[in-house]
C-alpha positions as CSV (number, residue, x, y, z in Angstrom):
1,X,0.1,-5.0,-7.0
2,X,2.6,-7.3,-5.4
3,X,3.1,-10.8,-6.9
4,X,-0.1,-10.4,-8.7
5,X,-2.1,-9.6,-5.6
6,X,-4.2,-6.4,-5.4
7,X,-3.3,-4.3,-2.4
8,X,-5.9,-2.0,-0.8
9,X,-5.2,0.4,2.1
10,X,-8.1,1.2,4.4
11,X,-8.1,4.2,6.6
12,X,-10.6,4.1,9.6
13,X,-11.1,7.8,10.2
14,X,-12.6,10.0,12.9
15,X,-11.7,13.7,12.9
16,X,-8.5,13.2,10.9
17,X,-8.7,16.3,8.6
18,X,-5.4,17.7,9.9
19,X,-3.3,14.6,9.3
20,X,-5.0,12.8,6.5
21,X,-3.2,14.4,3.6
22,X,0.3,13.8,5.2
23,X,-0.6,10.2,5.7
24,X,-2.0,9.8,2.2
25,X,1.0,11.4,0.5
26,X,3.4,8.8,1.9
27,X,1.5,5.8,0.7
28,X,3.6,3.8,-1.8
29,X,1.2,3.9,-4.8
30,X,3.6,2.0,-7.0
31,X,2.4,-1.1,-5.1
32,X,-1.0,0.1,-3.6
33,X,-3.9,-0.3,-6.0
34,X,-6.6,1.5,-4.1
35,X,-7.3,3.5,-0.9
36,X,-10.5,3.4,1.1
37,X,-11.4,5.9,3.9
38,X,-14.4,5.3,6.2
39,X,-15.4,8.4,8.0
40,X,-17.1,7.5,11.2
41,X,-19.4,10.7,11.4
42,X,-16.4,13.0,11.9
43,X,-17.1,16.5,13.3
44,X,-14.4,18.1,11.1
45,X,-13.7,18.1,7.3
46,X,-12.2,14.6,7.1
47,X,-14.6,13.5,4.3
48,X,-14.1,16.6,2.3
49,X,-10.3,16.3,2.5
50,X,-10.6,12.6,1.5
51,X,-12.8,13.4,-1.5
52,X,-10.4,16.2,-2.6
53,X,-7.5,13.7,-2.6
54,X,-9.5,11.3,-4.7
55,X,-9.8,8.7,-2.0
56,X,-12.7,6.2,-2.2
57,X,-14.8,7.5,0.7
58,X,-17.5,5.9,2.7
59,X,-19.4,8.0,5.3
60,X,-21.2,6.7,8.4
61,X,-24.2,9.0,9.1
62,X,-23.8,8.1,12.8
63,X,-20.7,7.2,14.8
64,X,-20.4,3.4,14.9
65,X,-17.2,3.2,16.9
66,X,-13.7,2.1,16.0
67,X,-14.6,-1.6,15.5
68,X,-17.7,-0.7,13.5
69,X,-15.5,1.5,11.3
70,X,-13.1,-1.4,10.6
71,X,-15.9,-3.7,9.7
72,X,-17.0,-1.3,7.0
73,X,-13.3,-0.9,5.9
74,X,-12.8,-4.6,5.4
75,X,-16.2,-5.2,3.6
76,X,-15.5,-2.3,1.3
77,X,-12.0,-3.4,0.5
78,X,-13.1,-6.9,-0.3
79,X,-15.9,-5.6,-2.5
80,X,-13.2,-3.8,-4.5
81,X,-11.4,-7.1,-5.1
82,X,-8.6,-6.7,-2.6
83,X,-6.3,-9.7,-2.1
84,X,-4.4,-7.9,0.7
85,X,-5.9,-5.3,3.0
86,X,-3.6,-2.9,5.0
87,X,-5.3,-1.1,7.9
88,X,-3.5,2.2,8.5
89,X,-4.6,5.0,10.9
90,X,-4.9,8.3,9.0
91,X,-3.6,10.3,12.0
92,X,0.1,10.0,10.8
93,X,1.1,8.1,14.0
94,X,2.4,5.2,11.9
95,X,4.6,5.5,8.8
96,X,2.9,4.4,5.5
97,X,6.4,3.5,4.3
98,X,6.0,0.0,5.8
99,X,3.0,-0.9,3.6
100,X,5.2,-2.5,1.0
101,X,7.1,-4.7,3.5
102,X,3.9,-5.8,5.3
103,X,2.1,-6.5,2.1
104,X,5.0,-8.5,0.6
105,X,5.0,-10.8,3.6
106,X,1.5,-11.8,2.7
107,X,1.8,-11.6,-1.1
108,X,4.6,-14.2,-1.2
109,X,2.8,-16.6,1.1
110,X,4.8,-16.3,4.2
111,X,2.1,-15.0,6.5
112,X,-1.7,-14.5,6.6
113,X,-1.5,-11.4,8.9
114,X,1.2,-8.9,9.6
115,X,1.4,-6.5,12.5
116,X,3.5,-3.3,12.7
117,X,4.9,-3.5,16.2
118,X,5.8,-0.3,18.2
119,X,7.5,-2.5,20.8
120,X,10.1,-4.3,18.6
121,X,13.2,-2.1,18.8
122,X,13.0,1.3,20.7
123,X,10.2,3.0,18.7
124,X,7.5,3.3,21.3
125,X,9.0,5.4,24.1
126,X,11.3,7.2,21.7
127,X,8.3,8.2,19.7
128,X,6.6,9.7,22.7
129,X,4.3,6.9,23.9
130,X,3.1,7.8,27.4
131,X,4.8,5.7,30.1
132,X,1.5,4.4,31.5
133,X,0.4,3.2,28.0
134,X,3.8,1.5,27.5
135,X,3.5,-0.3,30.9
136,X,-0.1,-1.3,30.2
137,X,0.9,-2.5,26.7
138,X,3.7,-4.7,28.1
139,X,1.4,-6.1,30.9
140,X,-1.5,-6.9,28.6
141,X,0.7,-8.4,26.0
142,X,2.3,-10.7,28.6
143,X,-1.1,-11.9,29.8
144,X,-2.3,-12.4,26.3
145,X,0.7,-14.4,25.3
146,X,0.1,-16.7,28.2
147,X,-3.6,-17.1,27.8
148,X,-3.7,-17.2,24.0
149,X,-0.7,-19.6,23.9
150,X,1.0,-17.4,21.3
151,X,4.0,-15.0,21.2
152,X,3.7,-11.5,19.8
153,X,5.6,-8.4,20.9
154,X,2.3,-6.5,21.1
155,X,-1.4,-7.0,20.4
156,X,-2.4,-3.3,20.4
157,X,-0.9,-1.8,17.2
158,X,-3.4,-0.1,14.9
159,X,-1.3,-0.9,11.8
160,X,-2.1,-4.3,10.4
161,X,-2.3,-6.2,7.1
162,X,-4.5,-9.2,6.3
163,X,-5.0,-11.7,3.5
164,X,-8.4,-11.8,1.7
165,X,-8.9,-15.4,2.8
166,X,-8.4,-14.5,6.5
167,X,-10.9,-11.6,6.3
168,X,-13.5,-13.7,4.4
169,X,-13.3,-16.5,7.0
170,X,-13.3,-14.7,10.3
171,X,-16.7,-13.9,11.9
172,X,-15.8,-10.2,12.3
173,X,-19.4,-9.0,12.6
174,X,-19.6,-10.9,15.9
175,X,-16.9,-8.6,17.4
176,X,-17.5,-5.4,19.3
177,X,-17.9,-2.1,17.6
178,X,-15.6,-0.5,20.2
179,X,-11.8,-0.5,20.5
180,X,-11.6,-4.1,21.8
181,X,-12.4,-5.2,18.3
182,X,-8.7,-5.2,17.5
183,X,-8.0,-7.8,20.2
184,X,-11.1,-9.9,19.5
185,X,-9.9,-10.1,15.9
186,X,-6.4,-11.2,16.8
187,X,-8.0,-13.9,19.1
188,X,-10.0,-15.1,16.2
189,X,-6.9,-15.1,14.0
190,X,-4.9,-17.2,16.5
191,X,-7.9,-19.5,17.2
192,X,-8.2,-20.3,13.5
193,X,-4.5,-21.0,13.2
194,X,-3.5,-18.3,10.8
195,X,0.1,-17.3,10.6
196,X,1.0,-13.9,12.1
197,X,4.2,-12.0,11.3
198,X,5.5,-8.7,12.8
199,X,7.7,-5.8,11.6
200,X,9.3,-3.1,13.7
201,X,7.5,0.2,13.4
202,X,8.4,3.7,14.7
203,X,5.5,5.7,16.0
204,X,4.8,9.4,16.6
205,X,2.7,10.8,19.5
206,X,1.8,14.4,18.9
207,X,-1.2,16.8,19.5
208,X,-3.1,15.9,16.3
209,X,-2.5,12.1,16.6
210,X,-5.6,10.3,17.8
211,X,-5.4,8.7,21.2
212,X,-8.1,7.4,23.7
213,X,-8.3,8.9,27.1
214,X,-7.4,7.2,30.4
215,X,-11.0,6.1,31.1
216,X,-11.4,4.6,27.7
217,X,-8.0,3.0,28.0
218,X,-9.1,1.2,31.3
219,X,-12.2,0.0,29.6
220,X,-10.2,-1.3,26.7
221,X,-7.7,-3.0,29.0
222,X,-10.5,-4.8,30.8
223,X,-12.0,-5.9,27.5
224,X,-8.6,-7.3,26.4
225,X,-8.3,-9.3,29.6
226,X,-11.8,-10.6,29.2
227,X,-11.2,-11.7,25.6
228,X,-7.9,-13.5,26.5
229,X,-9.6,-15.3,29.4
230,X,-12.6,-16.4,27.3
231,X,-10.1,-17.7,24.7
232,X,-8.3,-19.8,27.3
233,X,-11.5,-21.1,28.8
234,X,-12.7,-21.9,25.3
235,X,-9.5,-23.9,24.6
236,X,-10.1,-25.8,27.8
237,X,-13.6,-26.6,26.8
238,X,-15.1,-24.8,29.7
239,X,-16.7,-21.9,27.8
240,X,-17.9,-21.2,24.3
241,X,-17.2,-17.6,23.4
242,X,-19.7,-16.5,20.7
243,X,-16.9,-14.7,18.7
244,X,-14.9,-17.9,18.4
245,X,-16.1,-20.9,16.3
246,X,-16.4,-24.3,18.1
247,X,-13.3,-26.4,17.9
């Protein structure tokens, strides 16, 4: 717990058997109360490894997608009484050591959401992020900052922490079950006026770390631009995106 707040870490998993234990062993359990893994119909032994480690494990019988996985993660964590939920990929790309810092920023009332940014500092390229992904990240973030009227160093990190109130009030089930869920969720967070903080985060790109291919990256990028444009049109009163409540 942190400041009397229950902290639950959620791990949206797909074929993470090789990296799950490394990730799990670095979680700061002196502050984390519970860990939830949602296995999105993996083809490897992810669920078996999770159960061996004693992780609260939920298994999707069919693959629902990254967004669908997160929806189950958040519902499960809230059902366990979480006050703060930290979403961490179990592929060991992000360091679990930042969980305490991210959770503290919410536990002490400074922010409602905290993102671990690979762009702050020199972590992204130094950690092996492909150049094309770095350039795309910077371009999409620039466009999003302009259209969403906000300022973040990146919108595409998979390492995030949220307050219970935020998760209970956002219409997350209206979002996509695919990768663009992440950006739709941040659009909802900004639309609702929640406070977002960021911390600098190193990252590691290696063979067993999960990563979407170029084709899926393009689809994701187009979805990001669509979400940002819908947000701006919604603010202008010219369009009513279904994922965003009426002003």
